[in-house]
N, C-alpha and C positions, 0 to 999 in steps of 0.2 A: 373719453377723458384726454386723449391726445389732442383732438380737435380743440376742446375747451381750453387746454393749455396754449395751444397756438393762437386762439383768439385772444386770450388774456394777454399773452405776451406782446402779440401785435399791437393791441390797443394800448398797452402801457408803454411801449417804446415809441409808438407814434406820438402819443401825448407828451412824452419827455423830449422828443425831437422839436415838437411845437413849443414847448416851454424854453428849450435852450435857445431857440432862435429869437424868442421874444424878450426873455429876461435879461436884464442888464447887470445886475451886481452878482459878484461872485457868491454871496451868502445865498441870494435867491436861487441862483443856478444850482448850487450844490444841495440845497434843501430839496429842490424838485429831483435831482439825481438821486439822492439818498432815498427820498420816498418811493421813487420808481423802483429802485433795486429792492427795497422792502416790500413793495407790493408784488414783484416778481417771485421773490422767495417764499413769501407767507401765502399769497393768494393764488398766483398761476401755478406754482409748483405743487400746491395741494391737490390739484386736478391729477397729478400723476402718482400721488403718494400710495394709492390703491394698488398700482401695477408695479411700482418699483420701491422697495423698502428703503433703498439708500439712495437719496437723490444728491448727495453732496458733490460728487464728481460732475454730475449733470450741471448743477447750479454753478460751480466753477467755470465749466466751459461756456455756459450761457453768459455769465457775468462777464467773461473775458471778451466775448463777442460783442456784447452791449457796450463794454468800456472802450474797446478799440474803435467800434463805430462812432461812438459818442466824442471821443478825443478827435477824430478826424473832421467830424461835423460842427464841433462847437467853436471853431475858429479862435482857439486859444483861451475859450472861457473856462475850460476844464482840464485839468492835467491827471494822469493816472494816479499819482501819489494823493491827490485830494479825494478820489473816488476810493481809494483803499482805505480812507478813514471813515467811510459810511459803515454803520453799525451792521447792515445786512451782509456787507462784504466781510468784516471782521468775524461774524458768526460762522460764515461758511468756511473761512480759513481756520478759525480756532476749533471748529467741531471735530476735526481730525488731526489736531495739532500733535505733532510727535513730541516725545521727551527729549530729542536731540535737537537743539536749536538750529543747527546747520541744515538739517532736512526740512524744517519749517521754513527757514529762509529760501531754500530751494524751491519748496512748494509755492510760496508767495511769488517768487520771480516768475515761475511758470504762470501762474494766473495773471499777472500784470505785466507780463513781458510783451514785447514788440515782435515776436516771431511770426505773426500771421499778418497778412496784407488783405483787409477786407476792402472791397470796392464800395465807394459811396454812391 
């Protein structure tokens, strides 16, 4: 199931990379980004569901990696705030939303922060 996840994730992000390079309007780019994140969340992570009952933290980390990479390669076509509006991102963030809004804001900043430097 891990191999299936890796293949699914690779194929999804490769297609997303190609889409971002060829699409010209913000709406079309964001449609592709949000669809890819939805596919990752629903399709790719389903391969790991049997082994790992709580995938939310893993989804957060994976979304962060994809987001950071995407922002770097998108040449200004995409910004993190736009990506955070995708339903798949909202669902991951809201699934363990705490009652204290400060904790939620802190979690959101961790997911979408610039603390990691991924090489392109």
